[in-house]
N, C-alpha and C positions, 0 to 999 in steps of 0.2 A: 553349381556347376561354375569354371570359374574363369576369367581367359587373361591373357599378359598383355601389360600396357606397354608404354614405347621402351623401359627401363626392362621389362622382364617380368618385372610383380605381376603378381597374382590380384585381379580387382576379380569380384561378382560380375556373372555376365548379366545381361539385361533380360529379365525371361517377358517372354509374350502377353503377359499380363501388365507390365509397368508400357509396352507401346501404344501409343494413340494414334488415331487415324488422323489426330489434327496436327498442326504443325506447331511447336511449341511456341513459337510466340503469339499464336491466335488465343492457345488455352491461360497465359501470363497476360494476355489487352484483354480477355475475356473477365479473367479472374478477379482480376484488379478494378473492370469496373463494375463488376457485382461487390466486392469488398464497398467500393465509395458508396455505392447505394446502400448499401446497409449501415455502415456510419455513419451517415445521413438522418437515417431513418431513427437510426438509435438516439444522436443529439436531439433532433426532436421530441424524441419519447424522451427525455433524460431525466423528466423529472416523476416520472412510474418508475422505471428503470430502477435506476440509481435505489430509492430507496428498500424498492423489494427485494432486490439481491442484496441487501446490509440486510433486510429480517431472514433470507435465506442464508446464511453468512452465521447469523446468530443463533437460530435456530439447532445448525447446524453442528456449533461449537457443545450446545446442553443437548443433542440427543442423545450419548453414552447415558447421561441422567436416564432421559425417557425410556431406553431401552433396557437398561438397569431395576428398573421400576415395574417396567411391563414382566421383567423376568420372575422380580417378586407378586408375582400375583395381582401386583393392583392393575382395574381396568385401563386399557388403552388410551380412553376419555379424560380420564381422571390424569394419566400418565405423560397424556401432551398438553393438557391445563395447567401442570407443572411447571410444563417446556416453558408457557405463556408465560406464565408469572416469573420464571427464574429470568428472560430474557428482558421483561418490562424493568425487574429489577435492578439488571443490567443497564439499561438504557437512564434509567431513574441517576443511578450512581452517579452514573455520568455527568448527566449536566448539573448535579443538587455540587460534585467536585468545580464544573466549570464556572457554577454561578457564585461557589463560594469563593473558590479564587477573584473572580471580579470585583466581588463586594468586597473583599481584604484591600485589595487595590485602587478602589474607588476611595475609601474610608484614608488611606495613607497621603496618597498623590497629593491632594492641596497641602497641606506639610510641606511640602519641597518646592511650592509655587516661584517662591522667593530667588532658591538656588538653580531654577531653572530658566530665570528670566534672566539672572546674569552669567549661566550658560549661554543661553542667545546673546545677547549681549556682545559677549566675548565674542562668537561665534562671525557676529557682523562685524566685528573691527578686525575679524582676521580676513573675512569673506572680500572687504573693501581694500587689503591689501593687494588683494590680484583680481581688482575690476568690476565688485560685486559693488559697489556702493551701496549705500542706504538708502538714497535717492532714488535709485535704480530698483530697490526691492517693493519702495513706495508704491511703484509705477506698477508694479507686478500686480501685487493686494489690492491696488485701485480698480482693476479688472474685474476684480472677484464683484457682484453685485448683489439685490436682493436676489434675483432670480438663481443665479447661481448657486447660491446657498440654501432656495428653497430645493433647488433641483440636487442637492447631494443630501438635504434628509429626504429626499421623496425619493432616492437611491437605499439610504438605509432602511427607510422602513418598508420599501422590497423585498429587501434580504431579509428582515426577521420575519414576514410573511411568506418570503419561501422556506424558508429554515422550517419554520410550524405548520406550512403545506406537507413538507418532507416530513417531519416528523410524525406526523397523522397519518398521512399513507405509510411510512413503515410499520409504524403498530397494526393498524389494520391488516398488513400484510402476513409479520407475525404470526397473527392469530391462527390466519389462513392456509399457512406455509405448516405450521403445528398440528390444521389437523390432516393437514395432505400425508403427514410424518407418520403417521399411526401404521401407514399402506408402505413404505419406505423402501423397507426390506420385502415384502413381499414384491413390488414392482420391479427393485436390482434382482431379483430371482427369476423371473418371469422373462425379461429382458436379457436374461444371460442364457437363456435355453435358447433364444433365436438370435443373439450378437452380442457373444462374450463380452468382445471385445468394448463395446459402446458400456454396460456392464462394467466392466473391471477399469476404465476411462475414469467413470463417474464416482464409483469410489474409491479409487485413489483421490480424484479431485474432491472431494465429500473429507480423505483422511488430511489431505496437505494442507485444506482451508483449516480443519479444528485445530492441528500442529502449528502453523503461523499463525492465528491468534493465540495460543497458550504460549508460543515462543515471546510472540510480541509482547504481551503481558508481564512473564517475568521476565528480563531484561527491559523491560521498561519501568520497571518498580528497581531493579538494581540500579539503573544509572538514575534517577531522579533520587533515592535514598543518599546516593555519593555525591548527586550536585548541593543536595542540602546539607550536606556534612561540608563540601567544599566552601557554600556562601557561607556558614555560619562561622570558621575559619580567616574567613577574608572579612566578616562582619555587615555582610549586605543585609538589608533590610527587606522583611518578606522573604526569610530565603523557604517554609514550607509552599509559601504560593510557586514560587518557580519550580519547586519539585515538581508538585502537582504539574505544574505545565510542561514541563521539561517530559511527564509519564503520559499525558494528554499527544502529544506532541510526536512521543516514539512512534506512532502509529502509521505516522505519515513517512510512508521512506524516503532514503535521500535529503531531503530539504528540511525535517522536522526538525534536526540538532538543530538550523537558523531559526529558526521560529523561536526554539526554546531558551537560543543564546542570547538575545537582541532585549530584549526586555528586562534581565537581570544585568546585564550589561549598561545598559541604562542608566538605571536607578543607581548602580555602583558608581559609576558618573559623577550623577547631578549628588550622590550623598557624600562620596571620600574625595572624590576626584579618579586620573586619567590612571593613577597606580591598580586604585582597586578594581576598576573596568579593564584593564590591562589583565588581572590576576586573573578577574569573571573570565576572559575568553579565554587562559590559556587552560585552565581546572576544565572548562567545557570542554574544549578540545580534545585536550590528552584523556581524559572518562571518556567521553563519547567516541572518540577515533578508537584507541582501545578497542570499547566494550562493544559497539554499534558497527565498528568498522570490520573489525577484526573478529571478535567471538563469536558476536549474534549471527553472522552470515554463513557460516558452519552448521548451525543449525535451522536458521530464517531459508537459508538456501538449498539445503536440502529437501527442506518441506518444503518448500515451493519448487522449486525445479531448476531453475534458471537462473543464468548468471549477475552479478549488479551489476552491469552494463545495461543487460534486458532489465531491468528492475527500474533501471534511471529513466530508460527508456517508454517503458510501460505506464510511469508515474507522468512524465507528462502528456503519454497519450489517454490516459485515461481520464486526466483530469482537463483536455480537452473536449472530448464526447463527453463525459458524463459532471462535469463543471468541480465542486469544490467536494462531492462525497465520492469523485472520482478516484480523488487521492488518496483518499483513506481505503477505499475496493483495489487499486489501480492491480496489485500482488493476487490477490485472491481472482479478480477479474481475466488475469492474463492467464494465470492456474485453468481457469476453465475454459478457454481455449484454447489452450495448450494440450486439454484433456481432451476435447470436441474433434479436433480438425490435427492435431498429431499421434496424442496416444494411441486414440482408437481409429488408425489409418495405416496398416504395414506400409504402406507406399511412402508415407510423410515418414518415417521413423529417420530419415536423413538429416531431420532439421532438428532434431533432439542434439543431434552431433555436433549442430552451431550454438543450442541458446542455451542446456542443460550445465546446470553446475557440476556434474557429476559423470564424465564420461561413461561410468563404472555400470552409471543407469540411464544413460542417456539415450540408446537404441533400441531399451525397450528388453534387450537378451541380454545375459553375462560378456562382458568384454575383456580379452587378455592379450596375450602378445604370444603369437607364432613364429615359428620360423619357415620361410617359404620354400623347398625344395629347390636346391640350386644356390640358394643365397643364405651360405651361412652368418655372412656377414650384415647384414637386415633382417628387421622385423617388421612385421605387418600386425597394426590391427586387424582381427578378423574376430567375427564371432565366435564362441570355443563350441556352439553348439552346429557350425557350417560345415 
C-alpha cells in the first residue's frame, strides 16, 4: 500500500505494526538512555569483552576448516582442537612478527644516535628562531622530576601487564568458543525455526567477519610487499621491518596507514635527510591511497556493509569503548551491532539505507528503479518485490 507525498510521488504507507502508542520523542529518549547505560557497562567490562570478542572472530575465521574436517569424518572434538591449534598459531605468528620487528629496531637504532642528536640540535636552532629558546626548553625539562619518570615507567609496566592479561583471556576464550563451535550449525538451524531473521543475521555476521579478515590480510600483504620494494629503491634501512609494520597496522582501519608511515619516514630523515623522508611519505601515500582507499574498500566495504565514513566513526567509537583492541575490532563489532539491531529487525531496514555501502543490499530487499504512474519523467527507488 502506498500514499502520495506533496509532489505526488508514491511513498510506502505506514503499516499498523509501525505505529507506537508512545510519542516518538519518548521512544528516542528512552532508547538513548538505555544505549548510554549499555555503553558504560561495556566500557567497564572492556578487559573481558574485547579479548572474548577477538577470540570469537579468530574462531569464526578458522571455522570453515573445522566444518570441512567434520565432513571428512573427523570427530567433532578433534576438529575443534585443530581450530584451537590454528588460532593459537595465528596469535603466535602475530606476536613473533611484532617481536622480531622490535628486536631488529633495537639493534639498529644505537648506530644512529649521533645523527639523531644532530637533528635535534638543528631542530632546537630552528625553534629558537620562532621564540622557543634553549633556556625555555630546559625549564620545561627541569619540571620533569624522578617522580614523573617513575610514574611514566609505572604506566608502561601497567600497559604491559594489561596486554598480558588480555592475551591470557583471549587464549582461554579461544578454547571455550571452539568447544561451543561444535554445535554452531545446530544452534543456528534451531534458531531459524523460531526466529529466522535472527538466524539469517547471525549467519551474515559470521560470513562478513570472515571475509573482512581475509580481505584485510590479503591487501595487507600486498601493501607490505609494495612498501618494502619502495623503501629498498629509496634506500631506507630496515625495509623488511617497516613492511612487517605496514602489514600489522593494516588491520587498524583509517589510521593504520599513518602509524605504519611515521617510523620509516623518521629513519629515512635520520639516515639520508629530508629528501629521502619526503620520498617515503610520497611512496607510502600513493601506494596506500590506491590500494587501501580505492581498491580495498570495494572488497571490505561489501563484506562489512557500511560506508567509509561509518567505518571511521566506528573506529573512534570502539576505541573509546573497548580500548586499544577496539581499534582492531571496530569493523567486526559494528557488523555485529548491525546484524542484531538492523538486519534482524524489519522495522529498522531504513537504517541500512543510510549506512550500507551498497544500496542494492542496504534494505535487505532487491532495489531497483520503477516509474511512478503518471510521472513519466521521475523515477523513484522502490523494492522490486513491492
